[in-house]
N, C-alpha and C positions, 0 to 999 in steps of 0.2 A: 309699827309701820311708819315710814317717813311721811311727813306732811307734804301735800302737793301745793306748793306755792309758786305761782308764776314769778319769774325773775326779770327785773328791769335793770338796765345799766344807766346809772345817773349821769347826766351831762357833765357834771364837774369832774368826772374821772379823766376826761379828755379836754382840758381847757384850751388846747391848741387846735382842736378839731373843727372842721366846718360842719354846718348842720347835716349835710349829706353824709359826711364821714361818720358822724355819730350813729346814724341809722345803719350804715353799711358795716361798721365795726360791731355793733350790737348783734347784727344778724350773723356775722362771722363767728362771734363768740358763742352763739346758740342761745342768746337771751330771748325771752318771750316778748319783751317790750324794750323800747328805747326811751330815754329821757331826751329833752330838747332844750337848748339854751337860746334865748332870744336877745339879740342886740339890736335895739331899735334903729340905730344909725347905720347898721349894716344890712338889715333885713329888707329885701325888696320883693316885688311881686315875682320876680324870677326865682328868688330863694324858695318861695312857697311852692312854685311849680316843680322845682327840682326835688324838694323834700317829699312832696306828694308822689313823685315818680319813684323815688327811692323806697318809700313805704310800700308802694304797689309791687315793685320789683322783688323786694326782699320778703314781703309778707310780715314784717315786724312793725306793729303799730306803736304809737306813742302812749306811754303811761302818763306822762306829764310834760308840761312846758313851764320853764322858769326864766326869770324870776320877776314877780311883781313885788317891788320894794317900795312900800309906802313911805313917803317923806313928808315932813311938815309943809303946810301950804295947801293949795287947792288940789283937787284930783288931777292926776297926770293922764292925759289922753292916750299916751303910749300903753298904759295898763289895759285900757279897753281894746286897744289894737292887738295887744298880745293875746287877749282872750279870743278875739275874733279869729286871729290866725290859728290859735290852738283848736278852735272849733272846726275851721276849714281843714286842718290836718287830721282831724279825728282824735285829738288828744282827750284823754279821759279826765285829766286833772290839771289845775293851775297851782303852782307853788307860790305862796305869798308870805312875806315877812314885813315887819314894820319898824321904821326908825323914827316914828312920830311919837313924841312923849305925851301928846294930847290924846288920851284914851277915847274921849268922846269923838274927836275928829277921826281917829283910826277906825272906830266902830262904824261911823257913817260912810267912810270910804270903802271899807270892806263890804258893807251892806250893798253899796252901789255896784261893786264888782260881782257880788253874788247874784244880784238881780239880773245883771247883764248876762252872766254865764248860765243862768237857769233857763233862758230861752233856747240855748243850744245844747243843753244837757251836759255841760261841763262843770265840774266841781271845783270851787276855790278853797284850797287847803291852807290853813294858817299854820305856819311853822313857828315854834317858840325856841328861844335859846338866849344864853347870856350875851350874845353878840347883838341882840335886838332890844327893842323897848318892851316887847312881850317876852319876858324872860323865862317863865315857868309854865308847866303844864296846867297849873291851876289858873294862872292869869289868862291863858289861851282859852280854857274851857269857860271861864266867866264871860269872856268877849263873845264867844260863839253862842252862849246861852242868851246874851242880850240881843243878838241879831236874829236868832231863831229862823234861819233860812234853810229851805230844803236842799240848797246847793252848797251848804257849809260843810267843810271838812277840817279835821285836825290832823296835821302831819307830825308824827312822832319820829324824831331822829334819835337813835339810841345814844349817841355820843352827847348830844345837847341835853337829853333827859338825864343822863348820868351826872354830868358836870354841874347841873343846877341843884342836884340832890333830890331828884324825883324818886318817888316810891312806886312800888307795884300796886299799892292800894289806890293811888291816884290813877294809874292806868286802868285798873279794873273798874273804876267809876266812870270812865269815858263812855258816853252813849255809843253803841255799836254803829248807829247811823252816821256818825262822823268819821268812821274809819274806812277809808277807801284804799289806802296803801300805807306802808311803813318804810322808813329808811333805816337800813342796818349797816353796821361796820363793827369792828372791834377797836379796842384801845386799851392801854394800861388802866387798871381799876382806879389808880390814883395818877392823874396826869397833870394837865395845865391847871394852874392856880385860878380858881373861880373869880378871884379878886383882880386878876390881871387880864384885861380885855385883849391886849395884844397877844398874850400867850394863848388865850382861848381861840383867837382867830387863826394863829399859826398852826395850832394842833388840828383845827377843823379843816384847814386847806392842805396840810402837808403831813400830818402825823397819824392818820388813821391806819388801821391794820386789818388783815383778812379776818373774817369771822372765825372765831374759835382760837385765835392766836393771841388774844389779850385777856382782859379781866372784866369786861362789861357783862352784865347779867342778861345776855341775849336769850337764853333759854327761858328765863323768867318772864321777860316781856312778850316773847312769842307765844308762851302758853296762855296769854290773856287776849290774844288777837283772834278775830273771826277766822274760822277754818278757810283756808285757801286764799287769804289776803295776799295780794301782790307784794313782793319784797323788792324795793328799789335799793340796789347796792351802792352805798355812798362811801366807798373806800377811797376818798381823796388822799393821795399818798405820794410824797416826793420819792420814796423808795420805789413804788410801783412805776412811776413815770420814768425814773432813771433806769430801772432794770428792764423795762419794756417800752423803749422809745417807739417801736412800731405799734400803731394804734390797734391793728387787728390782733396782734400777739398779746397786747395788754388786755383787750377784751376777753380773749380766750383764757388767760390766766385768771382774770377776775371771775369769770364764770366757773372755772374749775374749782377754785377754793371756796366759792360761795355754795355751789351745789354739794360739795363734799360736806360742808357744815350742815346744810339743810337735811342731808341724808342720814345724819346721826339719829 
């Protein structure tokens, strides 16, 4: 029997879309959730009102809002603003990555964000990858263990997990309380050189494939996930953008290939 996993369309699928277009396209494609991208210099009170109206009109809620990108230096007030907007929009999760090499400072900033989110019931999910300073699933788990917050989450992206050499044993050891959703796509089993940060970034933004069309161990990783965990489809792909320039048609194709794989 196929697993019943709600599907969300990640915001990165449509880098050219407005916030309202993200919600409307996800609804057109038949997704259960939409992701949301937050640009602090462009987001206004009117944007919040428009997105809330789109969510109400389509009935498609937000699975997550991104991205909190921790940088060296003091905490960024825009990160708290993102969390506040996410809570107002009813988003379930915040996606967070870190470019701060100071692990102690990163831990303290993450703890502050999680404390802020806990008041509104939104989970702050730490994503790891070779593109960031928290590069592996082990490093991310150690960080979350130090913080020990009830609003802490671990976001596993199948591509990033594969490229850093992650194992199924590491996934199996993740506390279920940290798993609120997972990002899936496919890619060649051997792809970008892990030692080449530029190649890793290009693959992550442009080289992903539909689930089941590559060589990532998606079945293995999904077999270790909680039953019914939401799947955020993170198929950032130059091919997808070029073949489907219309946003709604792109969302429909993404949903079609993703549901076909999940139905296996």
